[in-house]
GUMIMI-179275 format. One record per residue (C-alpha): residue number from 1; residue in one letter; x, y, z. Coordinates in nm, 2 decimals, always signed. Example, Ala and Ser with C-alpha at 12.3 -4.5 7.8 and 13.67 -1.06 7.14 Angstrom:
REM GUMIMI-179275
(1 a (+1.23 -0.45 +0.78))
(2 s (+1.37 -0.11 +0.71))
***
This chain:
REM GUMIMI-179275
(1 x (-0.96 -0.18 +1.72))
(2 x (-0.72 +0.00 +1.67))
(3 x (-0.59 +0.13 +1.39))
(4 x (-0.22 +0.29 +1.33))
(5 x (-0.16 +0.52 +0.95))
(6 x (+0.15 +0.60 +0.80))
(7 x (+0.15 +0.89 +0.59))
(8 x (+0.36 +1.12 +0.37))
(9 x (+0.58 +1.19 +0.14))
(10 x (+0.65 +1.36 -0.19))
(11 x (+0.46 +1.39 -0.51))
(12 x (+0.06 +1.34 -0.40))
(13 x (-0.17 +1.43 -0.23))
(14 x (-0.19 +1.25 +0.17))
(15 x (-0.34 +1.45 +0.34))
(16 x (-0.67 +1.36 +0.13))
(17 x (-0.60 +0.97 +0.03))
(18 x (-0.56 +0.94 +0.42))
(19 x (-0.83 +1.13 +0.50))
(20 x (-1.06 +0.92 +0.22))
(21 x (-0.95 +0.62 +0.42))
(22 x (-0.96 +0.75 +0.82))
(23 x (-1.30 +0.78 +0.74))
(24 x (-1.30 +0.39 +0.62))
(25 x (-1.17 +0.30 +0.90))
(26 x (-1.45 +0.54 +1.10))
(27 x (-1.68 +0.34 +0.94))
(28 x (-1.53 +0.02 +0.99))
(29 x (-1.46 +0.16 +1.46))
(30 x (-1.12 +0.21 +1.42))
(31 x (-1.00 +0.42 +1.68))
(32 x (-0.69 +0.58 +1.46))
(33 x (-0.39 +0.69 +1.48))
(34 x (-0.25 +0.91 +1.21))
(35 x (+0.18 +0.96 +1.17))
(36 x (+0.39 +1.17 +0.92))
(37 x (+0.63 +1.30 +0.82))
(38 x (+1.02 +1.12 +0.84))
(39 x (+0.99 +1.09 +1.22))
(40 x (+0.70 +0.96 +1.16))
(41 x (+0.82 +0.60 +1.01))
(42 x (+0.94 +0.50 +1.35))
(43 x (+0.66 +0.67 +1.60))
(44 x (+0.44 +0.52 +1.34))
(45 x (+0.64 +0.14 +1.39))
(46 x (+0.68 +0.11 +1.65))
(47 x (+0.31 +0.27 +1.79))
(48 x (+0.20 -0.11 +1.70))
(49 x (+0.19 -0.31 +1.96))
(50 x (-0.14 -0.34 +2.07))
(51 x (-0.30 -0.22 +1.76))
(52 x (-0.55 -0.43 +1.53))
(53 x (-0.42 -0.29 +1.20))
(54 x (-0.06 -0.09 +1.00))
(55 x (-0.17 +0.06 +0.71))
(56 x (+0.08 +0.27 +0.48))
(57 x (-0.02 +0.50 +0.24))
(58 x (+0.27 +0.68 +0.21))
(59 x (+0.55 +0.73 +0.08))
(60 x (+0.90 +0.75 +0.29))
(61 x (+1.27 +0.57 +0.10))
(62 x (+1.59 +0.59 +0.15))
(63 x (+1.59 +0.84 -0.15))
(64 x (+1.94 +0.60 -0.19))
(65 x (+1.97 +0.29 -0.34))
(66 x (+2.06 +0.18 -0.66))
(67 x (+1.81 +0.34 -0.98))
(68 x (+1.70 +0.60 -0.76))
(69 x (+1.68 +0.90 -0.95))
(70 x (+1.89 +1.17 -0.96))
(71 x (+1.56 +1.40 -0.91))
(72 x (+1.49 +1.24 -0.57))
(73 x (+1.88 +1.14 -0.48))
(74 x (+1.88 +1.53 -0.42))
(75 x (+1.65 +1.47 -0.13))
(76 x (+1.81 +1.20 +0.11))
(77 x (+1.85 +1.44 +0.36))
(78 x (+1.53 +1.65 +0.37))
(79 x (+1.27 +1.33 +0.29))
(80 x (+1.49 +1.02 +0.32))
(81 x (+1.40 +0.76 +0.55))
(82 x (+1.52 +0.39 +0.69))
(83 x (+1.29 +0.28 +1.02))
(84 x (+1.50 +0.18 +1.30))
(85 x (+1.58 -0.14 +1.46))
(86 x (+1.35 -0.10 +1.68))
(87 x (+1.03 -0.03 +1.44))
(88 x (+1.18 -0.34 +1.18))
(89 x (+1.12 -0.55 +1.47))
(90 x (+0.81 -0.40 +1.54))
(91 x (+0.64 -0.47 +1.26))
(92 x (+0.75 -0.83 +1.29))
(93 x (+0.61 -0.85 +1.64))
(94 x (+0.32 -0.74 +1.53))
(95 x (+0.22 -1.03 +1.24))
(96 x (+0.35 -1.22 +1.50))
(97 x (+0.07 -1.05 +1.69))
(98 x (-0.28 -1.17 +1.42))
(99 x (-0.22 -0.81 +1.38))
(100 x (-0.27 -0.67 +1.02))
(101 x (-0.10 -0.44 +0.72))
(102 x (-0.27 -0.26 +0.47))
(103 x (-0.11 -0.12 +0.14))
(104 x (-0.15 +0.13 -0.07))
(105 x (-0.06 +0.28 -0.36))
(106 x (+0.28 +0.38 -0.29))
(107 x (+0.31 +0.17 -0.03))
(108 x (+0.53 -0.06 -0.23))
(109 x (+0.82 +0.18 -0.31))
(110 x (+0.83 +0.24 +0.06))
(111 x (+1.15 +0.13 +0.21))
(112 x (+1.37 +0.02 -0.03))
(113 x (+1.63 -0.07 +0.23))
(114 x (+1.44 -0.30 +0.41))
(115 x (+1.43 -0.66 +0.22))
(116 x (+1.16 -0.77 +0.46))
(117 x (+0.94 -0.49 +0.43))
(118 x (+0.88 -0.65 +0.03))
(119 x (+0.85 -1.01 +0.21))
(120 x (+0.55 -0.89 +0.36))
(121 x (+0.40 -0.73 +0.14))
(122 x (+0.44 -0.92 -0.16))
(123 x (+0.65 -0.72 -0.37))
(124 x (+0.85 -0.41 -0.43))
(125 x (+0.87 -0.15 -0.66))
(126 x (+1.26 -0.14 -0.81))
(127 x (+1.34 +0.18 -0.95))
(128 x (+1.49 +0.08 -1.34))
(129 x (+1.26 -0.17 -1.36))
(130 x (+0.92 -0.09 -1.23))
(131 x (+0.71 +0.19 -1.37))
(132 x (+0.37 +0.33 -1.44))
(133 x (+0.21 +0.60 -1.77))
(134 x (+0.10 +0.93 -1.71))
(135 x (-0.23 +0.98 -1.44))
(136 x (-0.53 +0.92 -1.69))
(137 x (-0.75 +0.81 -1.87))
(138 x (-1.00 +0.56 -1.75))
(139 x (-0.90 +0.19 -1.69))
(140 x (-1.05 -0.11 -1.71))
(141 x (-1.01 -0.34 -1.40))
(142 x (-1.06 -0.70 -1.44))
(143 x (-1.12 -0.91 -1.13))
(144 x (-0.94 -1.24 -1.21))
(145 x (-0.93 -1.46 -0.91))
(146 x (-1.13 -1.58 -0.67))
(147 x (-1.10 -1.43 -0.26))
(148 x (-1.30 -1.24 -0.04))
(149 x (-1.24 -0.92 -0.08))
(150 x (-1.31 -0.93 -0.48))
(151 x (-1.61 -1.16 -0.42))
(152 x (-1.96 -1.10 -0.63))
(153 x (-1.74 -0.75 -0.69))
(154 x (-1.85 -0.69 -1.07))
(155 x (-1.55 -0.52 -1.32))
(156 x (-1.48 -0.16 -1.28))
(157 x (-1.36 +0.17 -1.45))
(158 x (-1.16 +0.38 -1.28))
(159 x (-0.92 +0.65 -1.34))
(160 x (-0.56 +0.60 -1.14))
(161 x (-0.22 +0.44 -1.25))
(162 x (-0.09 +0.14 -1.29))
(163 x (+0.23 -0.07 -1.16))
(164 x (+0.37 -0.25 -1.39))
(165 x (+0.64 -0.51 -1.34))
(166 x (+0.68 -0.47 -0.93))
(167 x (+0.93 -0.74 -0.80))
(168 x (+0.66 -0.96 -0.62))
(169 x (+0.68 -1.28 -0.48))
(170 x (+0.41 -1.59 -0.48))
(171 x (+0.11 -1.38 -0.45))
(172 x (-0.22 -1.40 -0.62))
(173 x (-0.35 -1.12 -0.81))
(174 x (-0.70 -1.04 -0.72))
(175 x (-0.74 -0.69 -0.99))
(176 x (-0.56 -0.72 -1.33))
(177 x (-0.55 -0.46 -1.53))
(178 x (-0.32 -0.39 -1.86))
(179 x (-0.13 -0.08 -1.89))
(180 x (-0.28 +0.17 -2.07))
(181 x (-0.12 +0.22 -2.35))
(182 x (+0.09 -0.08 -2.48))
(183 x (+0.04 -0.42 -2.53))
(184 x (+0.12 -0.57 -2.20))
(185 x (+0.02 -0.86 -1.99))
(186 x (-0.24 -0.71 -1.68))
(187 x (-0.11 -0.61 -1.44))
(188 x (-0.15 -0.73 -1.06))
(189 x (-0.39 -0.44 -0.85))
(190 x (-0.45 -0.61 -0.59))
(191 x (-0.32 -0.90 -0.35))
(192 x (-0.39 -1.03 -0.01))
(193 x (-0.12 -1.29 +0.15))
(194 x (-0.07 -1.49 +0.54))
(195 x (+0.28 -1.38 +0.67))
(196 x (+0.47 -1.41 +0.93))
(197 x (+0.11 -1.51 +1.21))
(198 x (-0.08 -1.16 +0.95))
(199 x (-0.29 -1.10 +0.73))
(200 x (-0.16 -0.83 +0.46))
(201 x (-0.34 -0.71 +0.19))
(202 x (-0.15 -0.53 -0.05))
(203 x (-0.40 -0.21 -0.33))
(204 x (-0.21 -0.06 -0.63))
(205 x (-0.49 +0.17 -0.64))
(206 x (-0.55 +0.53 -0.48))
(207 x (-0.32 +0.77 -0.59))
(208 x (-0.57 +1.02 -0.53))
(209 x (-0.88 +1.10 -0.40))
(210 x (-1.14 +1.01 -0.69))
(211 x (-1.00 +0.65 -0.73))
(212 x (-1.17 +0.63 -0.35))
(213 x (-1.51 +0.76 -0.49))
(214 x (-1.58 +0.46 -0.70))
(215 x (-1.75 +0.20 -0.51))
(216 x (-1.60 -0.15 -0.63))
(217 x (-1.28 +0.03 -0.54))
(218 x (-1.39 +0.19 -0.22))
(219 x (-1.60 -0.14 -0.13))
(220 x (-1.30 -0.31 -0.18))
(221 x (-1.09 -0.11 +0.14))
(222 x (-1.38 -0.18 +0.28))
(223 x (-1.36 -0.58 +0.27))
(224 x (-0.98 -0.51 +0.32))
(225 x (-1.04 -0.35 +0.62))
(226 x (-1.23 -0.70 +0.80))
(227 x (-1.00 -0.95 +0.63))
(228 x (-0.68 -0.82 +0.78))
(229 x (-0.80 -0.75 +1.09))
(230 x (-1.02 -1.15 +1.10))
(231 x (-1.38 -0.91 +1.10))
***
């Protein structure tokens, strides 16, 4: 099986976290292709024909949409990215062929000018509405629903970012965590869904390599690789 991985972007150590994912993909028997840089957005999507899985561990977006902070808007010319029409069509064809999608962490922020990406993923980040506190301390993560991704997994603690107030579609949170330092409701950190003929998992965890070292989270990512590709 072939897995196409889109990696890279601002404010995260994507080479390190993509290396964690590559290890898990290798262990699961995937032939891994990693695409980086702003040009990697189109090259990854256009490489999807024949692939079993598309993994997004990246932070690539236009940086020009409503609410985008100036610190990012000022870098749009060098770091901004918007998938081409052909690349967008490639994702729809991938899903229609039964292909899987795994979006990690910042995947919800990617592709702000492509509504169909949020529809496929099950949610998206909205600047000025979505948020997360600073990284740390440990967060208590609760298994919140029944699903093969979390069956038999105990609640666990992890140092990671808790994304809040994503603009979600109709999704069932499989993991929940409260936003540290607030009295707000628990936030969904993981969901799995079928869309466009394929299977999609979004995992909001995975900010840094220590997130992948937590045994429960590592096992959930392993299961996501299997579930999205139907085993």
